[in-house]
Legacy VTK file of the C-alpha trace (Angstrom):
# vtk DataFile Version 3.0
C-alpha trace
ASCII
DATASET POLYDATA
POINTS 396 float
5.499 -27.470 -20.117
6.552 -30.185 -18.028
4.529 -33.126 -16.184
4.821 -32.021 -13.327
2.907 -28.702 -14.106
0.396 -30.091 -16.638
-0.968 -33.136 -14.196
-2.396 -31.006 -12.072
-4.797 -29.000 -14.477
-7.273 -31.262 -15.533
-9.422 -28.750 -18.277
-5.444 -28.536 -20.140
-6.072 -32.735 -20.984
-8.381 -31.942 -23.297
-5.989 -30.378 -25.884
-7.318 -27.404 -26.528
-5.120 -24.418 -26.290
-6.650 -22.203 -23.775
-4.879 -18.420 -24.637
-7.256 -16.645 -23.208
-6.525 -16.537 -19.619
-6.456 -12.937 -19.263
-10.229 -13.849 -19.010
-9.625 -16.501 -16.277
-6.828 -19.077 -15.222
-7.623 -22.527 -15.240
-7.806 -24.205 -11.913
-5.271 -27.481 -10.886
-6.662 -30.024 -9.022
-5.270 -28.656 -5.784
-8.121 -25.983 -5.730
-11.210 -28.340 -7.056
-10.070 -30.868 -4.165
-10.199 -28.817 -1.472
-13.341 -26.978 -2.889
-15.199 -30.450 -2.823
-13.781 -31.637 0.273
-14.951 -28.049 2.421
-18.113 -28.995 0.821
-19.111 -32.589 1.479
-17.790 -31.978 4.549
-20.841 -29.740 5.830
-21.050 -26.480 4.745
-22.159 -23.857 6.855
-21.147 -20.063 8.243
-18.736 -19.039 10.879
-18.796 -18.730 14.624
-20.300 -21.937 16.166
-19.097 -24.382 18.119
-19.720 -27.090 15.719
-17.553 -28.853 13.396
-18.526 -27.364 10.139
-19.072 -24.190 11.664
-15.764 -24.546 13.166
-14.255 -25.545 9.834
-15.710 -22.598 8.036
-14.264 -20.105 10.553
-10.826 -21.745 10.270
-10.464 -21.648 6.547
-11.653 -17.469 6.196
-8.730 -17.290 8.562
-6.588 -19.071 7.025
-7.485 -17.521 3.794
-6.780 -14.508 4.941
-3.278 -14.923 6.245
-2.666 -16.618 3.398
-3.776 -13.636 0.833
-1.833 -11.876 3.206
1.252 -13.856 2.819
0.566 -13.489 -1.429
0.096 -9.195 -1.111
3.152 -8.943 1.178
1.405 -6.918 3.828
-0.380 -8.124 7.353
-3.755 -10.205 7.915
-5.855 -7.242 8.880
-4.832 -5.172 6.339
-7.027 -8.191 3.462
-10.252 -8.071 2.853
-11.948 -10.777 1.156
-15.126 -9.811 -1.418
-16.902 -11.056 -4.295
-14.930 -9.500 -7.126
-11.915 -6.767 -7.641
-14.169 -4.671 -9.332
-16.988 -4.818 -6.049
-14.710 -3.848 -3.982
-13.290 -1.172 -5.654
-16.588 0.392 -5.447
-16.782 0.022 -2.439
-13.632 1.999 -1.443
-15.830 4.491 -4.958
-18.804 4.661 -1.703
-16.228 5.252 0.662
-14.029 8.217 -0.840
-17.248 9.691 -1.843
-18.212 10.551 1.549
-14.179 11.839 1.820
-13.519 14.030 -1.435
-15.556 17.036 -2.245
-16.270 19.429 -5.093
-12.090 20.634 -7.244
-10.530 17.481 -5.460
-9.019 15.565 -7.952
-8.309 11.715 -8.524
-6.067 10.402 -11.686
-6.431 7.373 -13.367
-3.998 5.810 -16.092
-4.860 5.601 -19.449
-4.126 1.704 -19.119
-7.103 1.157 -16.587
-9.535 -1.886 -17.018
-12.702 -0.272 -16.400
-13.205 -1.410 -12.915
-10.414 1.088 -11.434
-12.014 3.632 -13.825
-15.265 3.466 -13.661
-16.019 3.586 -9.936
-13.505 7.312 -10.102
-15.658 8.506 -12.787
-18.827 8.149 -11.078
-17.213 10.555 -8.451
-17.396 13.768 -11.178
-20.824 13.994 -10.419
-19.999 15.422 -6.877
-17.781 17.620 -8.668
-14.596 15.812 -8.351
-12.457 16.282 -11.154
-11.138 13.214 -12.801
-7.747 13.310 -15.288
-6.231 10.776 -17.087
-2.130 10.056 -17.149
-1.961 9.366 -20.466
-0.296 6.303 -22.161
2.597 6.151 -24.826
1.541 4.960 -28.579
1.384 2.331 -30.111
4.015 0.277 -27.250
1.081 1.295 -24.270
3.775 2.895 -22.114
3.062 4.964 -19.400
5.964 7.715 -18.485
6.580 9.228 -15.129
6.857 12.517 -16.204
3.602 12.329 -18.100
2.141 11.727 -14.511
3.914 14.483 -12.362
1.877 18.182 -14.265
-1.340 16.005 -12.891
-0.797 16.162 -9.412
-1.609 19.386 -7.450
-2.263 19.836 -4.148
-5.765 18.736 -4.691
-4.816 15.209 -5.942
-6.459 12.758 -3.598
-5.836 9.387 -5.255
-3.849 7.840 -8.342
-5.875 4.864 -9.673
-2.792 3.113 -11.280
-2.207 -0.670 -13.265
0.343 -2.783 -12.507
0.030 -4.698 -15.381
-2.082 -3.812 -18.581
-5.181 -6.565 -19.551
-5.210 -4.941 -22.639
-1.376 -4.471 -23.901
0.384 -6.451 -21.264
2.835 -3.195 -20.660
3.601 -3.133 -16.766
3.965 0.639 -15.576
6.729 1.586 -12.806
3.794 1.666 -9.679
6.573 2.272 -7.231
7.635 4.919 -9.025
3.992 6.617 -9.877
2.920 5.809 -5.972
6.364 8.170 -4.647
4.625 10.673 -6.862
1.558 10.701 -5.848
2.591 10.518 -1.858
4.956 13.630 -2.483
1.534 15.405 -2.974
-0.483 14.179 -0.267
-2.299 11.693 -2.255
-3.347 7.948 -2.167
-2.664 5.103 -4.343
-4.454 2.306 -5.623
-2.922 -0.337 -7.790
-4.893 -2.686 -9.695
-2.854 -5.690 -9.641
-5.552 -8.433 -11.001
-3.686 -8.959 -14.360
-0.127 -8.275 -13.075
-0.716 -11.204 -9.921
-0.433 -14.569 -12.221
2.566 -13.669 -13.495
4.215 -11.675 -10.622
4.266 -12.266 -7.174
2.436 -8.594 -5.795
4.245 -6.921 -2.775
2.344 -3.678 -1.557
5.054 -3.178 0.567
7.870 -2.421 -1.966
4.935 -0.281 -4.039
4.394 1.559 -0.822
0.899 2.133 -1.914
-2.403 2.805 0.218
-4.386 0.275 -1.756
-4.596 -2.886 -3.983
-6.598 -5.171 -5.635
-6.002 -8.493 -7.166
-8.380 -11.501 -7.871
-7.353 -14.876 -7.438
-9.813 -16.706 -10.308
-7.125 -15.290 -12.328
-4.119 -16.676 -9.876
-4.944 -20.207 -10.703
-7.960 -19.888 -8.443
-11.631 -19.731 -7.770
-13.924 -15.919 -8.748
-12.740 -14.105 -5.499
-11.820 -10.713 -5.151
-9.071 -10.051 -2.324
-8.529 -5.835 -1.202
-5.268 -4.264 0.565
-6.035 -1.404 2.635
-3.087 0.068 4.429
-2.967 -0.052 7.978
-4.222 2.915 9.668
-6.950 3.666 6.942
-9.780 1.379 7.334
-11.008 3.398 10.583
-10.785 6.765 7.974
-13.230 4.852 5.265
-17.017 5.541 6.104
-19.074 2.539 4.836
-21.978 0.743 5.024
-21.567 -1.384 7.362
-23.578 -3.761 10.279
-23.603 -1.190 13.149
-21.829 -3.845 15.302
-18.571 -4.448 13.709
-15.515 -2.632 14.672
-14.391 0.188 12.760
-11.153 -1.100 12.099
-12.007 -4.545 11.148
-11.819 -5.959 7.486
-14.949 -7.432 8.166
-16.093 -3.330 7.799
-16.059 -3.801 4.080
-16.869 -7.536 3.653
-21.011 -7.055 4.712
-23.311 -10.499 3.911
-21.896 -14.322 4.374
-18.350 -14.992 2.518
-17.875 -17.926 -0.450
-16.470 -20.765 2.020
-16.148 -22.790 -0.447
-14.606 -20.569 -2.928
-11.743 -19.763 -0.011
-11.091 -22.989 1.045
-9.958 -23.508 -3.061
-8.489 -20.608 -2.949
-5.740 -21.910 -0.742
-5.267 -25.205 -2.561
-4.652 -22.966 -5.647
-1.569 -21.711 -2.891
-0.818 -24.795 -1.937
-0.236 -25.784 -5.867
2.277 -22.830 -6.064
4.048 -23.568 -3.172
4.092 -27.668 -3.384
4.355 -27.993 -7.548
6.296 -24.765 -8.052
7.737 -23.530 -4.757
9.592 -26.736 -3.919
7.306 -27.384 -0.758
8.907 -23.763 1.216
6.068 -22.575 2.957
5.067 -19.187 3.636
5.948 -16.212 1.245
9.333 -17.517 0.508
7.348 -20.038 -1.421
5.620 -18.603 -3.178
8.379 -16.195 -4.116
9.914 -19.383 -5.928
7.166 -20.346 -7.349
6.614 -16.989 -8.836
10.412 -17.466 -10.221
9.400 -20.610 -11.867
6.422 -18.797 -12.922
9.229 -16.660 -14.388
11.044 -19.241 -16.188
8.297 -20.689 -17.471
7.062 -17.791 -19.000
9.853 -15.762 -20.657
10.706 -18.528 -23.535
6.871 -18.351 -24.597
6.727 -14.060 -24.460
10.031 -14.111 -26.183
9.229 -16.030 -29.276
5.342 -15.275 -29.164
6.120 -11.108 -29.233
8.967 -11.964 -31.896
6.528 -13.892 -34.079
4.117 -11.573 -33.597
6.144 -8.474 -34.901
7.153 -9.929 -38.144
3.647 -11.477 -38.947
3.235 -10.009 -42.228
-0.420 -9.268 -41.564
-0.340 -8.623 -37.883
-0.465 -4.863 -36.254
0.861 -5.423 -32.766
0.308 -3.377 -29.787
1.750 -3.095 -27.005
5.691 -3.229 -25.805
7.128 -4.357 -28.586
10.435 -5.665 -26.292
9.812 -8.375 -23.607
11.205 -5.705 -21.167
8.542 -3.563 -19.459
5.764 -6.143 -20.087
3.931 -9.724 -19.524
2.760 -12.454 -22.009
-0.339 -10.534 -22.955
-0.604 -9.425 -27.209
-3.219 -7.421 -28.259
-2.922 -7.428 -31.601
-5.792 -7.176 -35.242
-4.855 -9.166 -38.391
-5.206 -7.138 -41.463
-8.665 -7.510 -43.915
-10.438 -9.242 -40.616
-12.637 -8.010 -37.686
-10.613 -9.186 -33.973
-14.147 -11.432 -33.571
-13.497 -13.532 -37.024
-10.203 -14.269 -36.179
-11.289 -15.946 -32.824
-14.066 -17.476 -34.239
-11.433 -19.256 -36.916
-9.348 -19.588 -34.205
-11.880 -21.374 -32.002
-12.198 -24.068 -34.921
-8.569 -24.799 -34.654
-9.207 -25.670 -30.883
-7.549 -22.134 -30.063
-9.204 -19.885 -27.783
-8.664 -16.398 -27.497
-10.103 -13.138 -26.624
-11.756 -10.509 -29.112
-13.130 -7.203 -28.129
-11.952 -4.303 -25.624
-11.956 -6.231 -22.729
-13.402 -3.544 -20.474
-10.224 -1.562 -21.063
-11.829 1.531 -23.028
-9.254 4.030 -22.833
-6.681 2.041 -24.466
-9.002 0.737 -26.922
-10.317 4.355 -27.788
-6.741 5.938 -27.574
-5.698 2.984 -30.463
-8.924 4.036 -32.304
-9.774 0.409 -32.246
-13.433 0.666 -30.354
-15.866 -0.756 -30.849
-14.772 -4.086 -32.225
-11.546 -4.092 -30.055
-8.510 -6.227 -30.841
-7.853 -9.883 -30.766
-6.329 -10.627 -27.183
-3.529 -13.721 -26.898
-2.328 -14.193 -22.928
-0.181 -16.790 -21.766
0.202 -18.418 -18.839
3.150 -20.631 -17.249
1.217 -23.824 -18.564
0.858 -22.911 -21.533
3.148 -24.625 -23.691
5.369 -23.687 -27.261
2.428 -26.595 -29.292
-0.128 -23.375 -28.195
1.931 -20.964 -29.505
2.313 -22.941 -33.193
-1.069 -24.036 -33.151
-1.955 -20.065 -32.999
0.682 -19.111 -35.597
-0.805 -22.008 -37.739
-4.401 -20.775 -37.411
-3.450 -16.948 -38.088
-1.270 -18.654 -40.988
-4.824 -20.230 -42.205
-7.127 -17.054 -42.463
-8.499 -16.706 -45.830
LINES 1 397
396 0 1 2 3 4 5 6 7 8 9 10 11 12 13 14 15 16 17 18 19 20 21 22 23 24 25 26 27 28 29 30 31 32 33 34 35 36 37 38 39 40 41 42 43 44 45 46 47 48 49 50 51 52 53 54 55 56 57 58 59 60 61 62 63 64 65 66 67 68 69 70 71 72 73 74 75 76 77 78 79 80 81 82 83 84 85 86 87 88 89 90 91 92 93 94 95 96 97 98 99 100 101 102 103 104 105 106 107 108 109 110 111 112 113 114 115 116 117 118 119 120 121 122 123 124 125 126 127 128 129 130 131 132 133 134 135 136 137 138 139 140 141 142 143 144 145 146 147 148 149 150 151 152 153 154 155 156 157 158 159 160 161 162 163 164 165 166 167 168 169 170 171 172 173 174 175 176 177 178 179 180 181 182 183 184 185 186 187 188 189 190 191 192 193 194 195 196 197 198 199 200 201 202 203 204 205 206 207 208 209 210 211 212 213 214 215 216 217 218 219 220 221 222 223 224 225 226 227 228 229 230 231 232 233 234 235 236 237 238 239 240 241 242 243 244 245 246 247 248 249 250 251 252 253 254 255 256 257 258 259 260 261 262 263 264 265 266 267 268 269 270 271 272 273 274 275 276 277 278 279 280 281 282 283 284 285 286 287 288 289 290 291 292 293 294 295 296 297 298 299 300 301 302 303 304 305 306 307 308 309 310 311 312 313 314 315 316 317 318 319 320 321 322 323 324 325 326 327 328 329 330 331 332 333 334 335 336 337 338 339 340 341 342 343 344 345 346 347 348 349 350 351 352 353 354 355 356 357 358 359 360 361 362 363 364 365 366 367 368 369 370 371 372 373 374 375 376 377 378 379 380 381 382 383 384 385 386 387 388 389 390 391 392 393 394 395
């Protein structure tokens, strides 16, 4: 990690190796200072003529526009919320008023429960939920296995852009094309992919997408993309005076304005530090090229060493292509929790469990204890990887 990256993340100064980044990324000073600035200059709601309210109004509008640049869409297609899970459940409630008994939803076996449970609840009203099975142990979703699941009764395909469990990256654009051929919508969960790969909802040609800024070096928020023209079709529990085509339709209550300010700070970090100061989406594209260049050597090295470790059983793609730097594995003779506790004593933070990817955990036969998960981001270093491997080697 170059000093130009490291110096912007205060949490990294402790020397602790943060290798559980899929649970939430560390944040740069740009984010922290933006939150502090918003709160210290006066916190209030939007829509009034005095300075603090004007700032809140501007922050929300800027956050919507900046999120649109991040997703590759228009500002009016962006919904700002508290979490991707909450926003997906809002969509599920809307769809429950549109879908009928006999309609079908297809979810992939790689889904986080935030993109599975909302659709399973529709089964109570007669909607059939089908599962697009992955090919194990690599966790690959083959479009050939999706085609037979799609019928004229299919209303929705829910698929992740990167599995938060095993790191596999499905071909979202092909899946969406197949769904559209039978008249179905596609919702892509970009929560786990978005710190590694810049989302592009236009290139994917999807109808809905979610992601979480707290995975992209920002505060706890959720964001939802709804393709233009679809919002008026969605029944929603909204305030009566909110227009049917307004993003506010799916944004009940007061927004967390300080978090929106922090998200703007995180995007500024991406453009200024990693994006060579370029504005707009071009700066984000440059930033993610830099992220790729920093992550790729770590991904390749960690993957190679885990694959040849005599006590490690690795799940997920065995090659760098088709995956992000997220590794799920178990260690012979030790529970995932025991491994995580051992590594924590060596100043290395990893996860242990099923990470709400219960379909994948069931397919792998690792429920309920799950797996050890190591998830790297661009601010991690070869030293972090060495400490991880040394910690695994020191297990009794």
